[in-house]
C-alpha positions in Angstrom: -11.1 -20.3 35.2 -8.1 -18.3 36.2 -6.7 -15.6 34.0 -3.7 -16.6 32.0 -1.2 -14.3 33.6 0.5 -17.4 35.0 1.6 -18.5 31.5 1.9 -14.9 30.3 5.3 -13.2 30.3 4.5 -10.6 27.7 1.2 -9.6 26.1 -0.2 -6.6 24.2 -3.7 -5.1 24.2 -5.0 -2.7 21.6 -8.3 -0.9 21.6 -10.0 2.5 22.0 -10.5 5.1 24.7 -13.2 7.8 25.1 -13.9 10.6 27.6 -16.2 9.6 30.4 -19.5 11.5 30.1 -17.9 13.9 27.7 -15.9 15.5 30.6 -13.0 17.6 29.5 -12.3 19.6 32.6 -8.8 18.7 33.8 -5.7 20.3 35.1 -3.6 18.9 32.3 -5.6 18.7 29.1 -3.9 16.3 26.7 -6.2 15.4 23.8 -8.2 17.5 21.4 -10.6 14.7 20.4 -13.1 12.9 22.5 -11.9 9.4 21.5 -8.9 7.6 20.1 -6.7 4.5 20.1 -4.9 2.9 23.0 -2.1 0.3 23.1 -0.9 -1.5 26.2 2.3 -3.5 26.3 2.5 -5.6 29.5 4.7 -8.2 31.1 4.0 -10.1 34.3 5.9 -12.1 36.9 5.0 -14.0 40.0 5.2 -12.5 43.5 5.5 -14.1 46.9 1.8 -13.4 47.5 -0.4 -16.1 46.2 -2.8 -14.9 43.5 -1.0 -11.6 42.9 1.2 -10.9 39.9 3.5 -8.0 39.4 2.8 -6.2 36.1 4.8 -3.5 34.3 4.6 -2.0 30.9 3.9 0.9 28.7 0.7 2.6 27.4 0.3 4.8 24.4 -2.9 6.9 24.0 -3.3 8.3 20.5 -5.5 11.3 19.8 -7.2 9.7 16.8 -6.2 6.9 14.5 -2.9 8.2 13.3 0.2 9.1 15.3 0.4 12.8 16.1 2.0 15.3 18.5 -0.9 14.7 20.9 0.1 11.1 21.6 0.7 10.3 25.3 3.2 7.6 26.1 3.7 6.6 29.8 5.2 3.9 31.8 3.1 1.9 34.3 3.4 -0.7 37.0 1.0 -2.4 39.3 -0.6 -5.7 40.2 -3.0 -8.2 38.8 -5.2 -10.1 41.3 -6.4 -13.1 39.5 -9.1 -14.2 42.0 -10.9 -10.9 41.1 -9.6 -10.6 37.6 -8.7 -7.0 38.4 -5.7 -5.1 37.0 -4.6 -2.0 39.0 -1.8 0.1 37.6 -0.1 3.4 38.3 0.9 5.5 35.3 4.0 7.6 35.4 6.3 9.5 33.0 9.4 8.2 34.9 12.3 6.6 33.0 13.0 2.9 33.1 15.7 3.1 35.7 13.4 5.0 38.1 10.4 2.8 37.3 12.3 -0.5 38.1 14.1 0.4 41.2 13.1 -1.6 44.2 11.9 -4.5 42.1 12.8 -7.0 44.9 10.6 -5.2 47.3 7.8 -4.9 44.7 7.8 -8.7 44.2 7.4 -9.3 48.0 4.9 -6.5 48.7 3.3 -5.0 45.5 0.1 -3.6 47.1 1.7 -0.1 47.8 1.4 0.6 44.1 -2.4 0.7 44.2 -2.9 2.1 47.7 -4.9 5.2 48.1 -2.3 7.2 50.0 0.5 9.4 48.6 2.0 8.0 45.4 5.7 7.2 45.0 7.9 10.2 45.0 10.2 10.2 42.0 13.3 12.5 42.3 14.2 14.0 39.0 17.3 16.2 39.5 18.4 18.6 36.7 15.8 17.2 34.3 14.0 19.5 31.8 10.4 19.7 32.9 7.6 19.0 30.4 3.9 18.9 30.6 3.8 15.2 30.8 6.5 15.0 33.5 4.7 17.7 35.5 1.5 15.7 35.2 3.4 12.7 36.5 4.6 14.6 39.5 1.3 16.1 40.6 -1.2 13.5 39.4 -1.5 9.9 40.5 -3.0 8.5 37.3 -4.4 5.1 37.8 -5.6 2.3 35.5 -8.3 0.1 37.0 -9.7 -2.6 34.6 -11.4 -5.9 34.6 -9.8 -8.5 32.4 -11.8 -11.5 31.2 -11.2 -14.2 28.7 -13.0 -13.8 25.4 -12.7 -15.7 22.1 -14.1 -13.8 19.1 -16.1 -16.0 16.7 -14.0 -15.2 13.6 -10.8 -16.1 15.6 -12.1 -19.2 17.4 -10.4 -21.6 15.0 -7.0 -20.0 15.9 -7.6 -20.0 19.7 -9.4 -23.3 20.4 -7.6 -25.5 22.8 -4.5 -23.3 23.3 -4.2 -21.2 26.4 -1.5 -19.0 24.9 -3.8 -18.0 22.1 -6.8 -17.2 24.2 -8.0 -13.6 23.6 -8.8 -11.4 26.6 -10.9 -8.3 27.0 -9.9 -5.3 29.1 -12.5 -2.9 30.3 -12.0 -0.1 32.8 -11.0 3.5 33.5 -7.9 5.7 33.4 -8.4 8.5 35.8 -6.6 10.9 38.2 -7.5 12.3 41.6 -9.6 15.4 41.9 -7.8 18.7 42.5 -9.2 21.9 44.1 -12.6 23.1 43.0 -11.1 25.9 40.9 -8.7 23.6 39.1 -11.0 20.7 38.2 -9.7 17.2 37.8 -6.1 16.4 37.5 -6.7 14.1 34.5 -10.0 13.6 32.6 -11.3 10.0 33.2 -11.0 7.9 30.1 -13.1 4.8 29.4 -10.8 2.0 28.1 -12.0 -1.0 26.0 -9.2 -3.1 24.6 -8.6 -6.7 23.3 -5.4 -8.7 23.6 -3.2 -9.1 20.6 -1.9 -12.6 19.8 1.7 -11.7 18.9 2.5 -15.1 17.5 -0.6 -15.2 15.3 0.1 -11.6 14.4 3.6 -12.5 13.2 2.3 -15.5 11.2 -0.2 -13.4 9.4 2.4 -10.7 8.6 4.7 -13.4 7.2 2.0 -14.9 5.1 1.2 -11.4 3.8 4.8 -10.7 2.8 5.0 -14.1 1.0 1.9 -13.1 -1.0 3.4 -9.7 -1.9 6.7 -11.4 -3.0 4.8 -13.9 -5.1 2.6 -11.4 -6.9 5.7 -9.2 -7.5 7.4 -12.2 -9.2 4.3 -12.7 -11.3 4.2 -9.0 -12.3 7.8 -9.3 -13.5 6.9 -12.2 -15.7 3.9 -10.4 -17.2 6.0 -7.3 -17.8 8.7 -9.3 -19.6 5.9 -10.8 -21.8 4.7 -7.4 -22.6 8.2 -6.1 -23.4 8.7 -9.0 -25.8 5.3 -8.2 -27.4 6.3 -4.6 -28.1 10.0 -5.0 -28.7 9.9 -3.0 -31.9 10.0 0.8 -32.2 6.4 0.9 -33.6 5.1 -1.5 -30.9 6.7 0.5 -28.0 5.4 3.8 -29.4 1.8 2.4 -29.1 2.1 1.9 -25.3 1.0 4.8 -23.1 3.9 6.4 -21.2 1.6 7.6 -18.5 0.2 4.1 -17.9 3.6 2.5 -17.2 4.7 5.6 -15.2 1.6 5.4 -13.0 2.3 1.7 -12.2 6.0 2.5 -11.5 4.9 5.1 -9.0 2.5 2.7 -7.3 5.3 0.1 -7.0 7.7 2.7 -5.6 5.1 3.6 -2.9 4.6 -0.1 -2.1 8.4 -0.5 -1.8 8.6 2.4 0.7 5.5 1.2 2.5 6.7 -2.3 3.1 10.2 -1.2 4.1 8.7 1.2 6.7 6.3 -1.6 7.9 9.2 -3.9 8.3 11.0 -1.4 10.5 7.9 -0.7 12.6 6.4 -4.1 12.8 9.6 -6.0 13.0 11.1 -3.9 15.7 8.5 -4.3 18.4 5.3 -2.5 17.6 3.5 -4.8 20.1 6.4 -5.9 22.4 8.4 -4.0 25.0 12.0 -3.9 24.1 13.3 -4.2 27.6 11.5 -7.4 28.3 11.9 -9.4 25.0 12.7 -13.0 25.1 15.3 -14.4 22.8 12.8 -16.2 20.6 10.8 -13.0 20.2 13.9 -11.1 19.1 14.6 -13.8 16.5 11.0 -13.7 15.4 11.1 -9.9 14.9 14.3 -10.1 12.9 12.8 -12.8 10.6 9.7 -10.6 10.2 11.8 -7.6 9.3 13.6 -9.8 6.7 10.4 -10.9 5.1 9.1 -7.3 4.8 12.5 -6.2 3.4 12.3 -9.0 0.8 8.9 -7.9 -0.3 10.2 -4.3 -0.5 13.2 -5.5 -2.5 11.0 -7.2 -5.1 8.9 -4.1 -5.4 12.1 -2.1 -5.8 13.2 -4.5 -8.6 9.9 -4.2 -10.4 9.8 -0.4 -10.6 13.5 0.5 -10.7 14.7 -2.1 -13.2 11.8 -3.4 -15.3 9.3 -0.5 -15.4 11.9 2.2 -15.6 13.6 0.4 -18.4 10.3 0.0 -20.2 9.6 3.7 -19.7 13.0 4.5 -21.4 12.2 2.2 -24.3 8.8 3.9 -24.9 10.3 7.4 -24.6 13.1 6.5 -27.1 10.7 5.0 -29.6 8.7 8.3 -29.7 11.9 10.4 -30.2 14.0 8.6 -32.9 15.3 12.0 -34.1 16.5 13.1 -30.7 18.3 9.8 -30.1 20.5 10.6 -33.1 21.3 14.2 -32.2 24.1 13.3 -29.8 24.6 12.5 -26.2 24.0 16.0 -24.8 20.5 16.2 -26.3 19.6 12.7 -25.1 21.0 13.4 -21.6 19.0 16.6 -21.4 15.7 14.8 -22.3 16.5 11.9 -20.0 16.9 14.5 -17.1 13.5 15.9 -17.9 12.0 12.4 -17.9 13.5 11.4 -14.5 12.7 14.8 -13.0 9.1 14.4 -13.9 8.9 10.9 -12.6 10.4 11.7 -9.2 8.6 15.0 -9.0 5.3 13.1 -9.3 6.5 10.6 -6.8 7.4 13.2 -4.1 4.4 15.3 -4.7 2.2 12.2 -4.4 3.7 11.5 -1.0 2.8 15.0 0.2 -0.7 14.8 -1.2 -1.3 11.4 0.5 0.1 12.8 3.8 -2.2 15.8 3.7 -5.3 13.8 2.5 -4.7 10.6 4.4 -8.3 10.6 5.6 -9.3 10.2 1.9 -7.0 7.3 1.3 -9.6 5.0 -0.2 -10.6 7.7 -2.8 -6.9 8.2 -3.6 -6.6 4.5 -4.3 -9.3 4.8 -6.9 -7.2 7.4 -8.6 -4.1 5.2 -8.6 -6.1 2.2 -9.9 -7.2 4.1 -13.0 -3.9 3.3 -14.6 -5.5 1.5 -17.6 -7.4 4.7 -18.6 -4.5 6.5 -20.3 -3.9 3.4 -22.5 -7.6 3.2 -23.4 -7.6 6.9 -24.5 -4.3 6.5 -26.4 -5.7 3.6 -28.3 -8.7 5.6 -29.4 -6.8 8.7 -30.3 -4.1 6.8 -32.3 -6.3 3.9 -33.4 -3.5 1.6 -32.3 -3.5 -2.1 -33.2 -2.9 -4.5 -30.3 -0.5 -2.4 -28.2 -0.8 -4.7 -25.1 -0.6 -8.4 -24.8 -3.8 -10.0 -23.4 -1.8 -11.9 -20.7 -0.3 -8.7 -19.5 -3.8 -7.0 -19.2 -5.4 -9.9 -17.3 -2.3 -10.7 -15.2 -1.6 -7.1 -14.0 -5.2 -6.5 -13.3 -5.5 -9.5 -11.0 -2.1 -9.0 -9.2 -2.8 -5.3 -8.6 -6.0 -6.2 -6.8 -4.4 -8.6 -4.4 -3.0 -6.1 -1.8 -6.1 -3.8 -1.5 -8.4 -6.7 -1.4 -6.4 -8.3 1.4 -6.3 -5.0 3.4 -10.0 -4.1 3.0 -11.8 -7.4 2.4 -9.9 -10.0 4.5 -11.5 -10.1 8.0 -8.4 -11.6 9.6 -5.7 -9.3 8.1 -2.8 -8.5 10.3 -3.3 -4.7 9.7 -6.4 -4.8 11.9 -8.4 -2.9 9.3 -12.2 -3.3 9.3 -13.4 -5.0 6.1 -15.3 -2.9 3.7 -16.9 -5.2 1.1 -18.7 -2.4 -0.7 -15.5 -0.5 -1.4 -13.7 -3.6 -2.5 -16.5 -4.5 -4.9 -16.4 -1.0 -6.3 -12.6 -1.1 -6.8 -12.8 -4.5 -8.5 -15.6 -3.4 -10.8 -13.8 -0.2 -11.7 -10.5 -2.0 -12.6 -12.2 -4.9 -14.2 -14.2 -2.6 -16.5 -11.0 -1.0 -17.6 -9.4 -4.4 -18.4 -12.6 -5.5 -20.3 -12.4 -2.4 -22.5 -8.7 -3.0 -23.3 -9.5 -6.6 -24.2 -12.4 -5.4 -26.4 -10.0 -3.0 -28.2 -7.5 -5.8 -28.6 -9.8 -8.2 -30.4 -12.4 -5.9 -32.0 -10.4 -2.7 -32.8 -9.4 0.4 -30.8 -12.5 2.3 -31.8 -15.1 -0.5 -31.9 -17.2 0.9 -29.1 -17.4 4.5 -30.4 -20.2 5.5 -32.9 -19.0 6.2 -36.4 -20.5 9.7 -36.3 -18.0 10.7 -33.6 -14.9 9.2 -35.2 -12.6 11.5 -37.2 -12.0 10.8 -40.9 -9.6 7.9 -41.3 -7.1 7.5 -44.1 -7.8 4.5 -46.4 -4.8 2.6 -47.7 -6.9 1.1 -50.5 -7.9 4.3 -52.2 -5.6 4.0 -55.3 -6.6 0.4 -56.1 -10.0 1.5 -57.2 -8.5 4.2 -59.5 -6.1 1.7 -61.1 -8.9 -0.7 -61.8 -10.8 2.1 -63.5 -7.8 2.7 -65.8 -7.7 -1.0 -66.7 -11.5 -1.1 -67.5 -11.0 1.8 -69.9 -8.2 -0.1 -71.7 -5.5 2.2 -70.6 -2.0 0.8 -69.9 -0.8 0.6 -66.3 3.0 0.5 -65.7 4.0 -2.5 -63.4 4.8 -1.6 -59.8 7.2 -3.5 -57.5 6.9 -3.7 -53.7 10.1 -2.4 -52.3 9.7 -4.7 -49.2 9.6 -8.1 -51.0 10.8 -6.9 -54.4 7.8 -8.6 -56.1 5.3 -7.1 -58.5 2.1 -5.6 -57.1 -1.0 -6.5 -59.0 -3.1 -3.4 -58.8 -5.8 -4.8 -61.1 -7.3 -6.9 -58.4 -10.3 -5.6 -56.4 -9.3 -7.5 -53.2 -7.2 -6.2 -50.4 -3.8 -7.4 -51.7 -2.6 -3.9 -52.5 -2.1 -0.9 -50.2 -1.0 2.6 -51.0 0.5 5.1 -48.7 -0.4 8.9 -48.6 2.9 9.5 -50.5 1.5 7.3 -53.4 3.8 4.2 -52.9 2.2 0.8 -53.5 2.9 -2.3 -51.4 1.5 -5.7 -50.7 -1.0 -5.7 -47.9 0.8 -8.3 -45.8 4.2 -6.7 -46.5 3.1 -3.2 -45.4 1.3 -4.5 -42.3 4.3 -6.3 -41.1 6.5 -3.3 -41.8 4.1 -1.0 -39.9 4.4 -3.3 -36.9 8.1 -2.4 -36.8 8.1 1.2 -38.1 5.4 3.7 -38.8 7.1 5.2 -41.8 7.1 4.7 -45.5 9.7 2.1 -46.7 10.4 4.1 -49.8 10.6 7.8 -48.7 10.6 7.4 -44.9 7.6 9.7 -44.4 5.4 9.1 -41.3 2.4 6.9 -41.9 -1.0 7.3 -40.4 -2.5 4.4 -38.4 -4.5 1.8 -40.2 
């Protein structure tokens, strides 16, 4: 079976490189590490010689997983001889205009590119010399690989019966000629192992991912609106943890920046050479950028409009006195709130950049956003601060993106699945949600032993004393509830009567409904302890 360069006009390969036999002796050392990533971007065209295709493209050798100053990007051109399935390329640091000159001659006689005599002499007049350009002048770096069709098992369903979707494997060497004995080799030989990237399938996966992100962002907006309606009073908003909402807002801000950056990188030709794009590829890249931009826009709406608005509502509910002191005081405190939020946002970016190798552990820290609310419930003994739909919905939607990235074997990010880590993250976040639901239905301190709980104020303390007065035959003056303006029967031993620390009596239902709105006494406006 012939290799599919005949139907290929553009293809990308991605894989790894490593030093051959650990040899680092070269005239031009480039990398600090012994292995890294490599990306080929190739286009081919027919020549006048049967069975020979002219190939040109670019190669990027990365010193490690992440892009760094040690990356080496070079142009290359050569031939592919399909009867032998062999690809022979010459690497150079020349610019496009120098690389493509004489293309008519190359199409008719391309073998000079891989001959063993003197390489092509590129004239660079008045150009600033660099280490890579000097290496390109003195070294004839060659790529010699065998390319064979291969269909991975987990991708067989996508590739079966379609030649354009057939995956190919490239194995070979990148090496330079030997120099004098005292100088060593010109370029340390690198062993290359790469697999072709199906650009069309890659784009489809990326589009499906952005649709998923857009959908879960829409669901998060609905759940957040439901929660804001649940805590639309001053007392209800004060029960919600400011840190919990702020941490989720920071996560959505990072996701907005991440998807916008990914749209620029992925949608602007991360696997396709710009000089040789077809019209449909350009349109495809523009649509991919638009889908990533849409996902980033929805994340921007979530954190900048809804979550920031909720943060302001929580902050205002905890400072009712400051909101009445004038605009200057409120503006000063709002500046402190915004400066803290964006300070945490920028410092988090620096921390993630410096500790990118520990990204999975940092994600555990981000996904502990329910813990501040759990602690606040225990400390304040809050009654139902969060709606159950909000707890369950946000927990499930927050897990969607990390589970796709680290659990889906066919994700477009080309990240190796790690089921153990995904199971740990799901268990960690699920345990937090379970505790919140337990606090909602059974009480904020239901799982804490009584011996460890602080002494709690009892709103039924005066009822017992009033009944004692009645049993002794003493008269008790009638008391009216200032909420409903009806008399309070303090002679009953049931829970129909409650008394505040400031010795004011109310009906149980009346005071509970009042405390859901304001945590202050209806008569004297003093703060009330939690029930």
